[in-house]
N, C-alpha and C positions, 0 to 999 in steps of 0.2 A: 453722368449721373454723380451726385454729391454723396460722399459716404457720411453715414450717420456718426455721431460722437461715441455712441456705444460700439459701434462695429470697429472703430479704429482703437477705442480704448480696449476691447477684448484682445484685438490683434497685438497691439503693443505693450500692453500691461499684463493681460490675462494669460499669455502664451508667450514663453520666452522662445527666441530663435535657437534652434538646436541643430541647424544643418552643419555637416562638417565642411571646412574650407579647403578647396583645391587651389594649389598654387601652380600655375602654369610653368613650362619650362622656358628658357629664354628665347627660343625660336616661336615666333608667333604662328607659324603655320602648323605647329603641334598643340596649340591651346585647344582644349577640349571645349565642347559646347553642351548645351542642354536644350531640349525641346520645350519651347513656352507651353505648348499645349500639355506636356507632362507635369508642368508645374501647376496646371489648374488655371492658367491666365486665359483671358478672353482674346483669342487670336484675331478675331475680326475687329475688335477694338484697338489691338495692336497694329493691324494693318492701317486703320484709320489714323492712328498716331504717328505712325512712320510717314504716311501720305501728308498729313498735316505739317510735320516738321520740313518735309520737302518743299512745301509752299511758302515756307519762312527761311528760305536761304540756308538751310542746314547743309553742311558738308558731311558730317559723320555724327552717327548716333549709336551708342553702345550701351548694353545693360550687361553687368555681371551678376550672376546669382551664385552666391557662395563660391565665387571665384571663377566659375564657368561662364562662357559667352552664351546668353540667351538671346540676345539681339546684337546684330553688327550690320549697320546700313550705311551705305554711302551713296553720294548724290552727285550727278553731272559727271565731271571728270575727276572728281575726287576718289582716291583708291586707299587701301589698307595702308600703303607705304608713303602717302603724301603727308609732308610735315605741314603744320599750321601753328599760329601763334596762340598762346594762352592769354594774352592781354593781363588783366589784373588777377585772373585765375591763378598765374604763376606766382603771385605773392605767397601762396601756400608752400610753394618749393623753397622760397627764401626762408620761411619760417622753420622748415625742416632743416635747412643748412645752419641756422643760428642755433636750433637745439642741438645738433650734431656737435658743433663746436663748443657749446657750454658743457656737453658730456665730456668732451676731450679736455676740458679745463682750459681751453684757449680764450675764453671770455666768460663773462657772467651777465645775464640779462639785468642785472642790477648795476652794471658799470655804467658810469657816465658815458655818454656818446664821445665826449671830448678825449676820454682815455683813447680811443681808436682812431678818431679823426683829426685831433689836435684842437687847440683853442681856436675860436674864430670861424668855426664852421657855419655859425649863423651870425646874424647881426644883433642878436640879443644882448643885453648887459651880461657881463661876465658870470655873475652868480646865477642868473636865470638860465644861461646856457649850461652851466654846469649841472644843474638840476635835472636836465633832460637825460633820461636812461634808455638803454636798448629797449627794455621792457615798454617804455613809452612809445618808441617807434613801433613796435610789434602790435600796440594797443590802439594806436591813432590818437594819442592824447598828448602830443609834443607842446601843443599851444602855439604852433606856427600860425601866422596870419594867413587866412585863405582868400580874403579878397584882394587878389593880386593879378597881374596882367598874365602870368604864365604860373599855373599850379604846380607844373612839372619841374620848373627851373630849381636847381639844387646849389646854385650859387649863393655865397653868404647874403649878397644884396637882395635876393629874392626871399630870404628867410627872415621875416620881420617878426617882431614880438607882438602877440595878441593876448596871450594868457599864460599863467604859470602851467607848467608841465602837470598833466593830471587833472586839470580844471576845465578842458574843454575837448569834445570829441569831434573831429571832422576827418573826412576821408581825403586826406592830403597825400598826393603821390610824391611829393619831393621828399619829405623825411623818410617815407617807406624806401624810396630808391637809395637813399644814403645807407640803408641797412646793407645794401649789396657792397658797398664800400667798406662797412665795417667788417663784412666777412672776409674781404681781401686783406684788410689791416690785420686782423686778428689771426689768420691762417697762414699769412705769408704767401699766399698762392693767388693766381688770378682767379676770378669768379668762377670760370668754366672748369678750371682744375679742381677747384673746391667741390664743384657739382659732380664731377666724374669721381672723385675719391667717395663722396656720400653715396653715390648711385650704386656702388658696389653692393650695397645692402640690399638692392632691389634687382634681382637677376633679370637681364632682358631689357631694363629701362634704359632708354637713351633720350636725352634732351640737351638743349643748349640755350644759353642766353645770347641775345643778339641785341647790340648797343644800337640806340639811335633810330629805331624802326618807326616808332610812333611819335616821337619828339626827339629833339637834341639830347635829352637827358635821360629817357626811359631805357630800362634793361628788360628785355621781353623773352620769356621762355618760348621755345618752339619744340615741338615733338610731333609724333604721330598720335592718332586717337587711341590706339592700343597702349602706347606709352603713358597717356594720361590715366587710363584705366588701370595699369599696373600700379601706377602711384597711388591711386585710390584704393586698390586692394591692399597695399602695404600699409596705408595709413588707416583703413578700416580695421586692421588687426593690432591696433596699438603701435604702429610702425615697427612692426615684425615680419619677417618672411619666413613661413614655414618652420616656427619654433626657434629661429636664430635669435641671438640677443639684438635688442633694439639699440640703434645708434642715438636714440633719444632716452633721458631719463623718464621714469613714470611720472614724476612731478611736472616735468615740462609738458609732456604729452598732454596729460590731464588738463592742465592750464590752457593749453593751445586750443582745445575743442570744447572750453567751457567759457562763460562771460569773462573777460579779462579786466573789466572795470564796470561801474555801475551806470555810467552815462549812456552807453548803448550796449545792453546786456545781449543783443544779438551778434556781438562781435567778439570772437576770442583772439588768438594770436594770428591775424590775417586770415582766418576762417570766418565765414557767415555761419551763424547758429540759427536754427529753428527752434520754435516751441518757447520763445521768450514773451515776456509781457509787453515789450516795446521794441521800437526799431528806428535807427536814425539811418536813412538810406544815403548813398553818395550824393553830394551836391546840396545837402541839407544840413542845418546846424540844429535844428529842432527835432524833437522825437514824436513819433507817431505810435498810437496803440495798436497792439496785436503783433502777431508772429511774422517772421520773414515770408512764410509760405503757409497760409491756412490750410490749403489742400494737402499738404504733405505731413508725414509722421513728425512728431515733436522731436524725435532724436537725430533728425537729418542735420548734417552740417555740410557746407558746400564752399568750393571755390569758384568765384563769379568773377567773369571779365567782360570787357567791352564786347558788344556785337554778340553777346549770347555764348560765350565761352565758360561752359559750366560743368563742373565736376560735383556730383552729390553722393553722399555717403550715408546709408541708413543702416547703421550696425544692427538694429534689432531684427532686421529682415534679410540681412546678407546681401544688401543690393550696393551696387557701384554704377553710376549712370554719368554717361559722358555726352555732352553735345558740344560740338564745335562747328563754326560756320560764320557766315556774314550777318549783318544786322536783321534780327528778326522781329524788330519794333522795340517798343519800351521794355527795358530788360527785366525788371522785376515783375511786371504783369505777365510778361512771357513765361517767366519761371512759374508763376502761379497757373497759368492756362495749361502748361506742360503737364504739371502734376495733377490737375483735374482730370486730364485725359489718362494719364498714367493709372490713376485711381480706378478708372473703368477697365483697364487692362488687368490690374492686379486684384481687383475686388472678387472675382470668381474664386480665386485662391483663398480668400478669407471665407467664403460660403463653403468651400470643400472642407476647409479646416473644421468649420462649425460641424458639418455632417459627419465627417469621420470621428469627431470627438464624441457627438451624441450616439453614433452607432456603436462606438466602443463602450459607452457607458450603459447602453441598453442590452448589450449582449449578455447571454446567461452566464 
């Protein structure tokens, strides 16, 4: 069932999300749960969604509501403690690490990349290379040629000039991967040591980068599904855990989850943003009208990776949603279909909200 514009507008603009947020202890077995029925969700529709996800090679599906586990489903031999790759959803962990280093004043996102990687990290003419900043890497606007044999290759001979920095948006993995090398150069640590240090701000979170998994060049985050959920909960609270000081500046966090440039407004700093007027999907150079996921709330932002590794955050409703697994089919249509079904699950909660509000207004 498709939600009406009025219904969603009431939910996301007429009623502010007021739930208090729960932060779980480091031990996953102590993580509190909440009954979806008590939330007013349609449990029959939820059962259908969980079954449908199983038919699309899903390994894990988790929904947090205000920090508590409302749904936790595993499929086949996959279990709570099984690690899995994030693919490009792990780009958001890299964005987090860059922001943490900036707050520590170990780098600035306005630094030229060559400050950290040295000159000659591309095959660009010198002045063109010097114009590429860390911010350009975060925003996918480095200007690197994308019609190449291996888009993952980070060697200088693979990084050819196509456009001035800031003039072209393309989902190019090589300039992104080099951000992890910027992290190592700026921090003076290995990538995983830098991750361990930053992870101290997220109690119970455990993840690791693995080199060379999907190509000779990629560096891919691995974790359990509940680690991805913890990261999502942390980010959903402005990169804070239970009132502690954030390792990110407020300016960096706000820029990370808002349009980072005008060419593709559906992209922040390595996060995909919903509710924007246009979108450039991975593999495309041209823009398409409409939002990332028409069926989802406008304020949703997502970490999205190959084979349907998806972490979605909806701040207005206190939702953090994780899907890990194998290939579910075309990625962005899958994300849309999942949200169409999620809408059927969540919509009864909207109706309950209406009913309670009107009953209160009719009370003597």
